Structure formats: C-alpha cells, structure tokens
All heavy atoms as TSV, in Angstrom:
chain	resi	resn	atom	element	x	y	z
A	1	MET	N	N	-142.914	118.547	35.756
A	1	MET	CA	C	-141.596	118.884	35.346
A	1	MET	C	C	-140.877	117.598	34.999
A	1	MET	O	O	-140.927	116.646	35.789
A	1	MET	CB	C	-140.847	119.646	36.440
A	1	MET	CG	C	-139.462	120.146	36.043
A	1	MET	SD	S	-138.607	121.126	37.268
A	1	MET	CE	C	-139.749	122.381	37.633
A	2	ALA	N	N	-140.180	117.577	33.878
A	2	ALA	CA	C	-139.439	116.366	33.387
A	2	ALA	C	C	-138.138	116.276	34.176
A	2	ALA	O	O	-137.566	117.300	34.595
A	2	ALA	CB	C	-139.164	116.461	31.934
A	3	LYS	N	N	-137.642	115.058	34.372
A	3	LYS	CA	C	-136.333	114.830	34.927
A	3	LYS	C	C	-135.448	114.271	33.841
A	3	LYS	O	O	-135.887	113.513	33.012
A	3	LYS	CB	C	-136.441	113.827	36.053
A	3	LYS	CG	C	-137.126	114.375	37.301
A	3	LYS	CD	C	-137.038	113.349	38.404
A	3	LYS	CE	C	-137.722	113.963	39.631
A	3	LYS	NZ	N	-137.496	113.166	40.839
A	4	VAL	N	N	-134.194	114.708	33.788
A	4	VAL	CA	C	-133.254	114.257	32.770
A	4	VAL	C	C	-131.961	113.886	33.522
A	4	VAL	O	O	-131.593	114.370	34.568
A	4	VAL	CB	C	-132.979	115.363	31.731
A	4	VAL	CG1	C	-134.228	115.688	30.976
A	4	VAL	CG2	C	-132.365	116.588	32.355
A	5	MET	N	N	-131.179	113.013	32.798
A	5	MET	CA	C	-129.846	112.696	33.282
A	5	MET	C	C	-128.846	113.482	32.349
A	5	MET	O	O	-129.004	113.479	31.197
A	5	MET	CB	C	-129.567	111.232	33.195
A	5	MET	CG	C	-130.301	110.392	34.228
A	5	MET	SD	S	-129.843	108.664	34.083
A	5	MET	CE	C	-128.331	108.668	35.066
A	6	VAL	N	N	-127.886	114.106	32.967
A	6	VAL	CA	C	-126.918	114.834	32.225
A	6	VAL	C	C	-125.508	114.448	32.681
A	6	VAL	O	O	-125.293	114.386	33.903
A	6	VAL	CB	C	-127.076	116.405	32.429
A	6	VAL	CG1	C	-126.010	117.149	31.655
A	6	VAL	CG2	C	-128.460	116.787	31.952
A	7	SER	N	N	-124.607	114.187	31.790
A	7	SER	CA	C	-123.219	113.865	32.179
A	7	SER	C	C	-122.389	115.143	32.071
A	7	SER	O	O	-122.398	115.825	31.055
A	7	SER	CB	C	-122.650	112.825	31.189
A	7	SER	OG	O	-123.416	111.626	31.253
A	8	LEU	N	N	-121.660	115.395	33.113
A	8	LEU	CA	C	-120.796	116.568	33.194
A	8	LEU	C	C	-119.390	116.171	33.640
A	8	LEU	O	O	-119.258	115.228	34.472
A	8	LEU	CB	C	-121.327	117.612	34.221
A	8	LEU	CG	C	-122.774	118.155	33.969
A	8	LEU	CD1	C	-123.132	119.018	35.162
A	8	LEU	CD2	C	-122.745	119.035	32.701
A	9	PRO	N	N	-118.389	116.843	33.157
A	9	PRO	CA	C	-117.057	116.579	33.687
A	9	PRO	C	C	-116.971	116.906	35.154
A	9	PRO	O	O	-117.714	117.773	35.643
A	9	PRO	CB	C	-116.128	117.573	32.878
A	9	PRO	CG	C	-116.954	117.975	31.678
A	9	PRO	CD	C	-118.394	117.854	32.121
A	10	ASP	N	N	-116.160	116.192	35.926
A	10	ASP	CA	C	-116.117	116.398	37.391
A	10	ASP	C	C	-115.852	117.849	37.747
A	10	ASP	O	O	-116.479	118.338	38.684
A	10	ASP	CB	C	-115.072	115.478	37.982
A	10	ASP	CG	C	-115.386	114.061	37.888
A	10	ASP	OD1	O	-116.570	113.713	37.713
A	10	ASP	OD2	O	-114.471	113.222	38.001
A	11	ASP	N	N	-114.941	118.519	37.061
A	11	ASP	CA	C	-114.621	119.890	37.449
A	11	ASP	C	C	-115.836	120.831	37.201
A	11	ASP	O	O	-116.059	121.762	38.037
A	11	ASP	CB	C	-113.399	120.408	36.707
A	11	ASP	CG	C	-113.475	120.357	35.209
A	11	ASP	OD1	O	-114.255	119.483	34.680
A	11	ASP	OD2	O	-112.819	121.146	34.527
A	12	LEU	N	N	-116.575	120.596	36.186
A	12	LEU	CA	C	-117.769	121.405	35.907
A	12	LEU	C	C	-118.841	121.121	37.006
A	12	LEU	O	O	-119.453	122.068	37.483
A	12	LEU	CB	C	-118.310	121.158	34.518
A	12	LEU	CG	C	-119.550	121.992	34.120
A	12	LEU	CD1	C	-119.289	123.445	34.203
A	12	LEU	CD2	C	-119.969	121.604	32.686
A	13	LEU	N	N	-119.015	119.874	37.354
A	13	LEU	CA	C	-120.001	119.512	38.401
A	13	LEU	C	C	-119.583	120.171	39.751
A	13	LEU	O	O	-120.483	120.675	40.464
A	13	LEU	CB	C	-120.130	118.046	38.538
A	13	LEU	CG	C	-121.127	117.561	39.557
A	13	LEU	CD1	C	-122.537	118.079	39.226
A	13	LEU	CD2	C	-121.168	116.018	39.655
A	14	ALA	N	N	-118.309	120.220	40.005
A	14	ALA	CA	C	-117.810	120.865	41.217
A	14	ALA	C	C	-118.172	122.343	41.221
A	14	ALA	O	O	-118.592	122.897	42.293
A	14	ALA	CB	C	-116.338	120.666	41.398
A	15	GLU	N	N	-118.084	122.999	40.066
A	15	GLU	CA	C	-118.480	124.437	39.998
A	15	GLU	C	C	-119.923	124.614	40.162
A	15	GLU	O	O	-120.395	125.568	40.822
A	15	GLU	CB	C	-118.041	125.021	38.683
A	15	GLU	CG	C	-116.536	125.175	38.534
A	15	GLU	CD	C	-116.184	125.954	37.264
A	15	GLU	OE1	O	-116.588	127.137	37.125
A	15	GLU	OE2	O	-115.471	125.378	36.426
A	16	VAL	N	N	-120.730	123.719	39.634
A	16	VAL	CA	C	-122.204	123.788	39.759
A	16	VAL	C	C	-122.562	123.627	41.212
A	16	VAL	O	O	-123.383	124.365	41.791
A	16	VAL	CB	C	-122.925	122.733	38.884
A	16	VAL	CG1	C	-124.414	122.650	39.252
A	16	VAL	CG2	C	-122.760	123.050	37.398
A	17	ASP	N	N	-121.930	122.631	41.902
A	17	ASP	CA	C	-122.191	122.373	43.323
A	17	ASP	C	C	-121.775	123.576	44.188
A	17	ASP	O	O	-122.532	123.980	45.056
A	17	ASP	CB	C	-121.432	121.152	43.776
A	17	ASP	CG	C	-122.060	119.842	43.300
A	17	ASP	OD1	O	-123.258	119.889	42.844
A	17	ASP	OD2	O	-121.395	118.797	43.306
A	18	ALA	N	N	-120.681	124.184	43.862
A	18	ALA	CA	C	-120.216	125.396	44.594
A	18	ALA	C	C	-121.189	126.520	44.424
A	18	ALA	O	O	-121.514	127.260	45.372
A	18	ALA	CB	C	-118.795	125.796	44.134
A	19	GLU	N	N	-121.671	126.730	43.147
A	19	GLU	CA	C	-122.670	127.766	42.930
A	19	GLU	C	C	-123.960	127.489	43.706
A	19	GLU	O	O	-124.598	128.391	44.258
A	19	GLU	CB	C	-122.912	127.830	41.435
A	19	GLU	CG	C	-123.838	128.949	41.015
A	19	GLU	CD	C	-123.298	130.346	41.251
A	19	GLU	OE1	O	-122.008	130.483	41.263
A	19	GLU	OE2	O	-124.000	131.265	41.396
A	20	ALA	N	N	-124.362	126.223	43.728
A	20	ALA	CA	C	-125.607	125.867	44.462
A	20	ALA	C	C	-125.387	126.169	45.977
A	20	ALA	O	O	-126.278	126.747	46.598
A	20	ALA	CB	C	-125.924	124.390	44.276
A	21	ARG	N	N	-124.269	125.775	46.553
A	21	ARG	CA	C	-124.002	126.081	47.936
A	21	ARG	C	C	-124.008	127.606	48.211
A	21	ARG	O	O	-124.616	128.041	49.159
A	21	ARG	CB	C	-122.618	125.507	48.370
A	21	ARG	CG	C	-122.696	124.021	48.649
A	21	ARG	CD	C	-121.394	123.556	49.370
A	21	ARG	NE	N	-120.182	123.827	48.619
A	21	ARG	CZ	C	-119.698	123.090	47.599
A	21	ARG	NH1	N	-120.376	121.986	47.216
A	21	ARG	NH2	N	-118.604	123.435	46.989
A	22	ARG	N	N	-123.369	128.397	47.349
A	22	ARG	CA	C	-123.363	129.800	47.507
A	22	ARG	C	C	-124.748	130.420	47.482
A	22	ARG	O	O	-125.039	131.337	48.242
A	22	ARG	CB	C	-122.494	130.495	46.402
A	22	ARG	CG	C	-121.058	130.510	46.644
A	22	ARG	CD	C	-120.313	131.434	45.722
A	22	ARG	NE	N	-120.330	130.969	44.323
A	22	ARG	CZ	C	-119.538	130.077	43.776
A	22	ARG	NH1	N	-118.547	129.545	44.478
A	22	ARG	NH2	N	-119.625	129.698	42.487
A	23	GLY	N	N	-125.589	129.913	46.636
A	23	GLY	CA	C	-126.941	130.392	46.525
A	23	GLY	C	C	-127.948	129.743	47.423
A	23	GLY	O	O	-129.083	130.071	47.434
A	24	GLY	N	N	-127.450	128.740	48.196
A	24	GLY	CA	C	-128.394	128.032	49.135
A	24	GLY	C	C	-129.498	127.284	48.352
A	24	GLY	O	O	-130.659	127.299	48.809
A	25	THR	N	N	-129.103	126.705	47.220
A	25	THR	CA	C	-130.103	126.068	46.398
A	25	THR	C	C	-129.596	124.676	45.938
A	25	THR	O	O	-128.630	124.180	46.523
A	25	THR	CB	C	-130.480	126.985	45.196
A	25	THR	OG1	O	-131.581	126.423	44.529
A	25	THR	CG2	C	-129.333	127.176	44.254
A	26	THR	N	N	-130.230	124.139	44.975
A	26	THR	CA	C	-129.863	122.771	44.486
A	26	THR	C	C	-129.141	122.814	43.175
A	26	THR	O	O	-129.164	123.820	42.428
A	26	THR	CB	C	-131.112	121.931	44.293
A	26	THR	OG1	O	-131.914	122.553	43.294
A	26	THR	CG2	C	-131.929	121.833	45.597
A	27	ARG	N	N	-128.484	121.705	42.809
A	27	ARG	CA	C	-127.842	121.524	41.490
A	27	ARG	C	C	-128.905	121.764	40.410
A	27	ARG	O	O	-128.661	122.466	39.410
A	27	ARG	CB	C	-127.407	120.081	41.303
A	27	ARG	CG	C	-126.124	119.754	41.933
A	27	ARG	CD	C	-125.834	118.258	41.628
A	27	ARG	NE	N	-124.602	117.855	42.215
A	27	ARG	CZ	C	-124.121	116.657	42.287
A	27	ARG	NH1	N	-124.894	115.662	41.800
A	27	ARG	NH2	N	-123.005	116.359	42.831
A	28	SER	N	N	-130.109	121.216	40.607
A	28	SER	CA	C	-131.121	121.320	39.598
A	28	SER	C	C	-131.518	122.799	39.331
A	28	SER	O	O	-131.668	123.225	38.200
A	28	SER	CB	C	-132.406	120.538	39.956
A	28	SER	OG	O	-132.133	119.180	39.908
A	29	ALA	N	N	-131.644	123.522	40.434
A	29	ALA	CA	C	-132.027	124.954	40.290
A	29	ALA	C	C	-130.929	125.698	39.557
A	29	ALA	O	O	-131.216	126.566	38.731
A	29	ALA	CB	C	-132.272	125.546	41.688
A	30	VAL	N	N	-129.686	125.423	39.917
A	30	VAL	CA	C	-128.559	126.121	39.278
A	30	VAL	C	C	-128.544	125.782	37.729
A	30	VAL	O	O	-128.411	126.682	36.941
A	30	VAL	CB	C	-127.206	125.733	39.888
A	30	VAL	CG1	C	-125.989	126.198	39.041
A	30	VAL	CG2	C	-127.143	126.306	41.287
A	31	MET	N	N	-128.730	124.490	37.402
A	31	MET	CA	C	-128.703	124.111	36.010
A	31	MET	C	C	-129.866	124.730	35.264
A	31	MET	O	O	-129.721	125.172	34.095
A	31	MET	CB	C	-128.723	122.582	35.884
A	31	MET	CG	C	-127.487	121.953	36.515
A	31	MET	SD	S	-125.959	122.373	35.734
A	31	MET	CE	C	-126.190	121.591	34.112
A	32	ARG	N	N	-131.056	124.807	35.877
A	32	ARG	CA	C	-132.182	125.440	35.218
A	32	ARG	C	C	-131.960	126.909	34.980
A	32	ARG	O	O	-132.233	127.430	33.885
A	32	ARG	CB	C	-133.479	125.302	36.099
A	32	ARG	CG	C	-134.247	124.059	35.941
A	32	ARG	CD	C	-135.589	124.121	36.647
A	32	ARG	NE	N	-135.539	124.497	38.081
A	32	ARG	CZ	C	-135.359	123.656	39.069
A	32	ARG	NH1	N	-135.227	122.339	38.811
A	32	ARG	NH2	N	-135.316	124.066	40.280
A	33	GLU	N	N	-131.386	127.557	35.981
A	33	GLU	CA	C	-131.107	128.988	35.807
A	33	GLU	C	C	-130.069	129.264	34.718
A	33	GLU	O	O	-130.256	130.120	33.875
A	33	GLU	CB	C	-130.556	129.508	37.184
A	33	GLU	CG	C	-130.221	131.002	37.133
A	33	GLU	CD	C	-129.595	131.471	38.443
A	33	GLU	OE1	O	-129.901	130.907	39.518
A	33	GLU	OE2	O	-128.758	132.358	38.369
A	34	PHE	N	N	-128.988	128.446	34.678
A	34	PHE	CA	C	-127.947	128.597	33.676
A	34	PHE	C	C	-128.518	128.292	32.310
A	34	PHE	O	O	-128.182	129.033	31.318
A	34	PHE	CB	C	-126.728	127.741	33.957
A	34	PHE	CG	C	-125.925	128.191	35.145
A	34	PHE	CD1	C	-124.895	127.462	35.605
A	34	PHE	CD2	C	-126.148	129.412	35.783
A	34	PHE	CE1	C	-124.115	127.844	36.657
A	34	PHE	CE2	C	-125.358	129.876	36.806
A	34	PHE	CZ	C	-124.300	129.115	37.234
A	35	ALA	N	N	-129.235	127.244	32.118
A	35	ALA	CA	C	-129.799	126.847	30.837
A	35	ALA	C	C	-130.771	127.971	30.383
A	35	ALA	O	O	-130.713	128.358	29.207
A	35	ALA	CB	C	-130.558	125.516	30.921
A	36	ASP	N	N	-131.556	128.463	31.252
A	36	ASP	CA	C	-132.542	129.517	30.864
A	36	ASP	C	C	-131.809	130.750	30.442
A	36	ASP	O	O	-132.099	131.356	29.400
A	36	ASP	CB	C	-133.442	129.815	32.071
A	36	ASP	CG	C	-134.508	130.852	31.719
A	36	ASP	OD1	O	-135.300	130.603	30.792
A	36	ASP	OD2	O	-134.509	131.929	32.357
A	37	ALA	N	N	-130.783	131.178	31.205
A	37	ALA	CA	C	-130.029	132.361	30.864
A	37	ALA	C	C	-129.313	132.211	29.510
A	37	ALA	O	O	-129.322	133.124	28.675
A	37	ALA	CB	C	-129.006	132.702	31.993
A	38	ALA	N	N	-128.681	131.067	29.316
A	38	ALA	CA	C	-127.961	130.802	28.045
A	38	ALA	C	C	-128.899	130.860	26.839
A	38	ALA	O	O	-128.599	131.472	25.813
A	38	ALA	CB	C	-127.174	129.485	28.135
A	39	LEU	N	N	-130.052	130.208	26.956
A	39	LEU	CA	C	-130.971	130.138	25.882
A	39	LEU	C	C	-131.618	131.508	25.639
A	39	LEU	O	O	-131.854	131.920	24.482
A	39	LEU	CB	C	-132.022	129.067	26.125
A	39	LEU	CG	C	-131.510	127.650	26.147
A	39	LEU	CD1	C	-132.616	126.685	26.621
A	39	LEU	CD2	C	-131.034	127.271	24.732
A	40	ARG	N	N	-131.846	132.254	26.681
A	40	ARG	CA	C	-132.412	133.610	26.539
A	40	ARG	C	C	-131.417	134.482	25.775
A	40	ARG	O	O	-131.732	135.229	24.877
A	40	ARG	CB	C	-132.734	134.233	27.891
A	40	ARG	CG	C	-133.503	135.510	27.806
A	40	ARG	CD	C	-133.932	136.078	29.129
A	40	ARG	NE	N	-134.245	135.122	30.162
A	40	ARG	CZ	C	-133.453	134.936	31.231
A	40	ARG	NH1	N	-132.347	135.621	31.421
A	40	ARG	NH2	N	-133.786	134.080	32.147
A	41	ARG	N	N	-130.118	134.431	26.176
A	41	ARG	CA	C	-129.093	135.184	25.506
A	41	ARG	C	C	-129.026	134.802	23.996
A	41	ARG	O	O	-128.890	135.688	23.134
A	41	ARG	CB	C	-127.698	134.995	26.117
A	41	ARG	CG	C	-127.420	135.831	27.286
A	41	ARG	CD	C	-125.965	135.811	27.658
A	41	ARG	NE	N	-125.403	134.495	27.833
A	41	ARG	CZ	C	-125.478	133.710	28.865
A	41	ARG	NH1	N	-126.106	134.168	30.005
A	41	ARG	NH2	N	-124.925	132.492	28.928
A	42	ARG	N	N	-129.109	133.499	23.723
A	42	ARG	CA	C	-129.046	133.055	22.346
A	42	ARG	C	C	-130.187	133.635	21.540
A	42	ARG	O	O	-130.085	134.083	20.441
A	42	ARG	CB	C	-129.056	131.549	22.270
A	42	ARG	CG	C	-128.916	130.975	20.903
A	42	ARG	CD	C	-128.818	129.489	20.928
A	42	ARG	NE	N	-128.638	128.993	19.543
A	42	ARG	CZ	C	-128.840	127.765	19.206
A	42	ARG	NH1	N	-129.125	126.881	20.097
A	42	ARG	NH2	N	-128.672	127.423	17.942
A	43	ARG	N	N	-131.442	133.550	22.132
A	43	ARG	CA	C	-132.603	134.119	21.424
A	43	ARG	C	C	-132.432	135.621	21.184
A	43	ARG	O	O	-132.704	136.075	20.093
A	43	ARG	CB	C	-133.861	133.872	22.225
A	43	ARG	CG	C	-134.401	132.435	22.202
A	43	ARG	CD	C	-135.753	132.312	22.831
A	43	ARG	NE	N	-135.821	132.718	24.247
A	43	ARG	CZ	C	-135.603	131.944	25.295
A	43	ARG	NH1	N	-135.327	130.665	25.047
A	43	ARG	NH2	N	-135.707	132.356	26.486
A	44	GLU	N	N	-131.957	136.302	22.200
A	44	GLU	CA	C	-131.832	137.796	22.092
A	44	GLU	C	C	-130.717	138.115	21.027
A	44	GLU	O	O	-130.933	139.032	20.205
A	44	GLU	CB	C	-131.431	138.357	23.439
A	44	GLU	CG	C	-132.579	138.369	24.392
A	44	GLU	CD	C	-132.225	138.687	25.814
A	44	GLU	OE1	O	-131.023	138.847	26.092
A	44	GLU	OE2	O	-133.083	138.684	26.652
A	45	THR	N	N	-129.645	137.304	21.008
A	45	THR	CA	C	-128.578	137.519	20.009
A	45	THR	C	C	-129.088	137.249	18.630
A	45	THR	O	O	-128.870	138.097	17.672
A	45	THR	CB	C	-127.363	136.675	20.318
A	45	THR	OG1	O	-126.934	136.971	21.609
A	45	THR	CG2	C	-126.301	136.807	19.298
A	46	ARG	N	N	-129.871	136.223	18.429
A	46	ARG	CA	C	-130.411	135.893	17.094
A	46	ARG	C	C	-131.413	137.008	16.667
A	46	ARG	O	O	-131.420	137.423	15.489
A	46	ARG	CB	C	-131.100	134.583	17.087
A	46	ARG	CG	C	-130.098	133.435	16.994
A	46	ARG	CD	C	-130.587	132.201	16.295
A	46	ARG	NE	N	-130.747	132.483	14.903
A	46	ARG	CZ	C	-131.668	131.995	14.130
A	46	ARG	NH1	N	-132.548	131.171	14.608
A	46	ARG	NH2	N	-131.708	132.303	12.816
A	47	ALA	N	N	-132.254	137.425	17.656
A	47	ALA	CA	C	-133.243	138.483	17.268
A	47	ALA	C	C	-132.525	139.756	16.882
A	47	ALA	O	O	-132.909	140.411	15.877
A	47	ALA	CB	C	-134.168	138.730	18.455
A	48	ALA	N	N	-131.453	140.116	17.556
A	48	ALA	CA	C	-130.679	141.344	17.215
A	48	ALA	C	C	-130.071	141.169	15.850
A	48	ALA	O	O	-130.081	142.121	15.036
A	48	ALA	CB	C	-129.647	141.625	18.243
A	49	ALA	N	N	-129.549	139.972	15.531
A	49	ALA	CA	C	-128.908	139.711	14.217
A	49	ALA	C	C	-130.016	139.857	13.120
A	49	ALA	O	O	-129.736	140.411	12.084
A	49	ALA	CB	C	-128.273	138.375	14.219
A	50	MET	N	N	-131.175	139.342	13.347
A	50	MET	CA	C	-132.264	139.379	12.412
A	50	MET	C	C	-132.696	140.836	12.155
A	50	MET	O	O	-132.895	141.265	11.063
A	50	MET	CB	C	-133.511	138.625	12.882
A	50	MET	CG	C	-133.330	137.118	12.897
A	50	MET	SD	S	-132.872	136.396	11.330
A	50	MET	CE	C	-131.152	136.030	11.691
A	51	ARG	N	N	-132.767	141.616	13.233
A	51	ARG	CA	C	-133.192	143.024	13.096
A	51	ARG	C	C	-132.101	143.727	12.243
A	51	ARG	O	O	-132.457	144.529	11.339
A	51	ARG	CB	C	-133.332	143.694	14.400
A	51	ARG	CG	C	-134.593	143.336	15.174
A	51	ARG	CD	C	-134.875	144.197	16.361
A	51	ARG	NE	N	-133.764	144.070	17.386
A	51	ARG	CZ	C	-133.861	143.150	18.381
A	51	ARG	NH1	N	-134.833	142.281	18.438
A	51	ARG	NH2	N	-132.851	143.069	19.237
A	52	SER	N	N	-130.877	143.477	12.525
A	52	SER	CA	C	-129.805	144.089	11.751
A	52	SER	C	C	-129.831	143.726	10.289
A	52	SER	O	O	-129.719	144.551	9.384
A	52	SER	CB	C	-128.422	143.686	12.355
A	52	SER	OG	O	-127.388	144.232	11.553
A	53	LEU	N	N	-130.022	142.423	10.032
A	53	LEU	CA	C	-130.104	141.957	8.583
A	53	LEU	C	C	-131.300	142.574	7.923
A	53	LEU	O	O	-131.180	143.015	6.751
A	53	LEU	CB	C	-130.294	140.432	8.579
A	53	LEU	CG	C	-129.060	139.582	8.814
A	53	LEU	CD1	C	-129.416	138.121	8.922
A	53	LEU	CD2	C	-128.023	139.833	7.683
A	54	LEU	N	N	-132.412	142.656	8.589
A	54	LEU	CA	C	-133.623	143.216	7.943
A	54	LEU	C	C	-133.544	144.707	7.748
A	54	LEU	O	O	-134.085	145.267	6.745
A	54	LEU	CB	C	-134.877	142.848	8.721
A	54	LEU	CG	C	-135.143	141.303	8.758
A	54	LEU	CD1	C	-136.294	140.982	9.685
A	54	LEU	CD2	C	-135.361	140.833	7.344
A	55	ARG	N	N	-132.793	145.416	8.606
A	55	ARG	CA	C	-132.597	146.827	8.414
A	55	ARG	C	C	-131.750	147.070	7.174
A	55	ARG	O	O	-131.998	148.051	6.457
A	55	ARG	CB	C	-131.877	147.451	9.610
A	55	ARG	CG	C	-132.786	147.995	10.678
A	55	ARG	CD	C	-132.011	148.872	11.659
A	55	ARG	NE	N	-130.794	148.268	12.246
A	55	ARG	CZ	C	-130.807	147.497	13.325
A	55	ARG	NH1	N	-131.936	147.282	13.981
A	55	ARG	NH2	N	-129.689	146.988	13.745
A	56	GLU	N	N	-130.839	146.170	6.912
A	56	GLU	CA	C	-129.944	146.351	5.730
A	56	GLU	C	C	-130.617	145.912	4.424
A	56	GLU	O	O	-130.152	146.217	3.360
A	56	GLU	CB	C	-128.684	145.491	5.955
A	56	GLU	CG	C	-127.851	145.971	7.104
A	56	GLU	CD	C	-126.767	144.953	7.438
A	56	GLU	OE1	O	-126.529	144.008	6.648
A	56	GLU	OE2	O	-126.121	145.114	8.478
A	57	ALA	N	N	-131.723	145.129	4.552
A	57	ALA	CA	C	-132.421	144.585	3.346
A	57	ALA	C	C	-133.155	145.719	2.659
A	57	ALA	O	O	-133.553	146.702	3.227
A	57	ALA	CB	C	-133.338	143.507	3.765
A	58	SER	N	N	-133.372	145.470	1.421
A	58	SER	CA	C	-134.171	146.430	0.613
A	58	SER	C	C	-135.614	146.402	1.081
A	58	SER	O	O	-136.095	145.361	1.547
A	58	SER	CB	C	-134.074	146.013	-0.897
A	58	SER	OG	O	-135.301	145.854	-1.460
A	59	PRO	N	N	-136.356	147.485	0.995
A	59	PRO	CA	C	-137.752	147.495	1.459
A	59	PRO	C	C	-138.579	146.505	0.625
A	59	PRO	O	O	-139.700	146.203	1.062
A	59	PRO	CB	C	-138.201	148.973	1.253
A	59	PRO	CG	C	-137.111	149.612	0.443
A	59	PRO	CD	C	-135.898	148.773	0.476
A	60	HIS	N	N	-138.105	146.104	-0.513
A	60	HIS	CA	C	-138.909	145.200	-1.330
A	60	HIS	C	C	-138.435	143.745	-1.183
A	60	HIS	O	O	-138.739	142.924	-2.067
A	60	HIS	CB	C	-138.820	145.616	-2.798
A	60	HIS	CG	C	-139.334	146.972	-2.976
A	60	HIS	ND1	N	-140.649	147.331	-2.891
A	60	HIS	CD2	C	-138.671	148.167	-3.252
A	60	HIS	CE1	C	-140.805	148.599	-3.092
A	60	HIS	NE2	N	-139.601	149.135	-3.297
A	61	GLY	N	N	-137.734	143.459	-0.133
A	61	GLY	CA	C	-137.330	142.056	0.113
A	61	GLY	C	C	-135.891	141.786	-0.222
A	61	GLY	O	O	-135.146	141.341	0.593
A	62	GLY	N	N	-135.511	141.965	-1.456
A	62	GLY	CA	C	-134.114	141.720	-1.848
A	62	GLY	C	C	-133.742	140.281	-1.528
A	62	GLY	O	O	-134.417	139.344	-1.818
A	63	HIS	N	N	-132.649	140.123	-0.837
A	63	HIS	CA	C	-132.106	138.816	-0.480
A	63	HIS	C	C	-132.329	138.554	1.016
A	63	HIS	O	O	-131.522	137.839	1.607
A	63	HIS	CB	C	-130.639	138.700	-0.849
A	63	HIS	CG	C	-130.425	138.882	-2.323
A	63	HIS	ND1	N	-130.714	137.851	-3.172
A	63	HIS	CD2	C	-129.934	139.887	-3.000
A	63	HIS	CE1	C	-130.405	138.260	-4.443
A	63	HIS	NE2	N	-129.964	139.521	-4.402
A	64	ALA	N	N	-133.343	139.137	1.606
A	64	ALA	CA	C	-133.521	139.022	3.032
A	64	ALA	C	C	-133.678	137.603	3.491
A	64	ALA	O	O	-133.087	137.144	4.475
A	64	ALA	CB	C	-134.749	139.822	3.531
A	65	ALA	N	N	-134.455	136.778	2.737
A	65	ALA	CA	C	-134.674	135.348	3.151
A	65	ALA	C	C	-133.374	134.607	3.174
A	65	ALA	O	O	-133.068	133.876	4.086
A	65	ALA	CB	C	-135.657	134.704	2.198
A	66	GLU	N	N	-132.556	134.819	2.112
A	66	GLU	CA	C	-131.242	134.092	2.127
A	66	GLU	C	C	-130.348	134.552	3.273
A	66	GLU	O	O	-129.614	133.738	3.823
A	66	GLU	CB	C	-130.542	134.373	0.770
A	66	GLU	CG	C	-131.188	133.643	-0.390
A	66	GLU	CD	C	-132.375	134.486	-0.988
A	66	GLU	OE1	O	-132.555	135.628	-0.576
A	66	GLU	OE2	O	-133.058	133.946	-1.836
A	67	ARG	N	N	-130.376	135.827	3.584
A	67	ARG	CA	C	-129.545	136.338	4.651
A	67	ARG	C	C	-129.965	135.785	5.976
A	67	ARG	O	O	-129.138	135.357	6.811
A	67	ARG	CB	C	-129.589	137.878	4.681
A	67	ARG	CG	C	-128.996	138.483	3.397
A	67	ARG	CD	C	-129.100	139.940	3.418
A	67	ARG	NE	N	-127.802	140.402	3.840
A	67	ARG	CZ	C	-127.530	141.723	4.024
A	67	ARG	NH1	N	-128.446	142.626	3.793
A	67	ARG	NH2	N	-126.328	142.085	4.419
A	68	VAL	N	N	-131.313	135.675	6.185
A	68	VAL	CA	C	-131.800	135.119	7.459
A	68	VAL	C	C	-131.421	133.647	7.556
A	68	VAL	O	O	-130.931	133.170	8.594
A	68	VAL	CB	C	-133.332	135.285	7.533
A	68	VAL	CG1	C	-133.896	134.484	8.683
A	68	VAL	CG2	C	-133.683	136.739	7.725
A	69	LYS	N	N	-131.569	132.873	6.491
A	69	LYS	CA	C	-131.284	131.454	6.487
A	69	LYS	C	C	-129.787	131.246	6.783
A	69	LYS	O	O	-129.426	130.262	7.455
A	69	LYS	CB	C	-131.666	130.818	5.140
A	69	LYS	CG	C	-133.147	130.644	4.986
A	69	LYS	CD	C	-133.438	130.078	3.596
A	69	LYS	CE	C	-134.920	130.073	3.354
A	69	LYS	NZ	N	-135.275	129.592	2.008
A	70	SER	N	N	-128.978	132.154	6.308
A	70	SER	CA	C	-127.493	131.953	6.547
A	70	SER	C	C	-127.115	132.083	7.989
A	70	SER	O	O	-126.028	131.709	8.377
A	70	SER	CB	C	-126.740	132.936	5.660
A	70	SER	OG	O	-126.860	134.249	6.161
A	71	THR	N	N	-127.951	132.730	8.827
A	71	THR	CA	C	-127.628	132.909	10.238
A	71	THR	C	C	-128.147	131.780	11.117
A	71	THR	O	O	-127.826	131.756	12.348
A	71	THR	CB	C	-128.240	134.220	10.740
A	71	THR	OG1	O	-129.633	134.088	10.823
A	71	THR	CG2	C	-127.834	135.421	9.918
A	72	ARG	N	N	-128.866	130.851	10.523
A	72	ARG	CA	C	-129.415	129.752	11.331
A	72	ARG	C	C	-128.333	128.846	11.869
A	72	ARG	O	O	-127.381	128.512	11.155
A	72	ARG	CB	C	-130.381	128.908	10.550
A	72	ARG	CG	C	-131.670	129.686	10.195
A	72	ARG	CD	C	-132.690	128.786	9.537
A	72	ARG	NE	N	-133.866	129.557	9.271
A	72	ARG	CZ	C	-134.678	129.288	8.275
A	72	ARG	NH1	N	-134.486	128.260	7.489
A	72	ARG	NH2	N	-135.774	130.052	8.107
A	73	PRO	N	N	-128.462	128.490	13.179
A	73	PRO	CA	C	-127.399	127.575	13.711
A	73	PRO	C	C	-127.475	126.210	13.063
A	73	PRO	O	O	-128.558	125.789	12.555
A	73	PRO	CB	C	-127.777	127.482	15.231
A	73	PRO	CG	C	-129.174	128.000	15.319
A	73	PRO	CD	C	-129.472	128.828	14.086
A	74	GLU	N	N	-126.363	125.524	13.063
A	74	GLU	CA	C	-126.342	124.174	12.517
A	74	GLU	C	C	-127.205	123.248	13.384
A	74	GLU	O	O	-127.293	123.419	14.584
A	74	GLU	CB	C	-124.915	123.627	12.509
A	74	GLU	CG	C	-123.990	124.383	11.578
A	74	GLU	CD	C	-124.378	124.198	10.158
A	74	GLU	OE1	O	-124.741	123.111	9.713
A	74	GLU	OE2	O	-124.247	125.236	9.401
A	75	PRO	N	N	-127.896	122.250	12.743
A	75	PRO	CA	C	-128.724	121.344	13.531
A	75	PRO	C	C	-127.975	120.496	14.496
A	75	PRO	O	O	-126.821	120.292	14.421
A	75	PRO	CB	C	-129.452	120.509	12.499
A	75	PRO	CG	C	-128.804	120.795	11.173
A	75	PRO	CD	C	-127.889	122.016	11.351
C-alpha cells in the first residue's frame, strides 16, 4: 500500500480525527473510506448519466459520441 502526504485545513483535519475516534479507527482508514465512497458515487453518477444519454440516442448512433464526450470531467 502506498503512503501519501495530504495537506488539509485544520478544521477539516479535526473532523477527520473526530470521525476516526467515533469509529475507533485511524485517520488513514477514515480517509480511505471517504475517498472510496466519493469515487464510487462519482463512477455511479457518470454511469447513470451515460445510460440516460444512450437511452436518448438514436439506435443508429446519432450524436451519442459527442454527448458522451460532453459529460467528461475537466482534466
């Protein structure tokens, strides 16, 4: 498992620490759980958006590629 350094505002770190204490776990475990949950939600949201776009597309393709590209997050 890789180790990383992350800078957080003091108030946010205090919330992470409080969450870790409540859960009887570590900062790292809380951050892993939150990152995993946020990324999973993002994937699920994008997948739902793609399904919606593709349902609206013509069965012969139409502008489906352009519509999908327009939903991509900025780099």
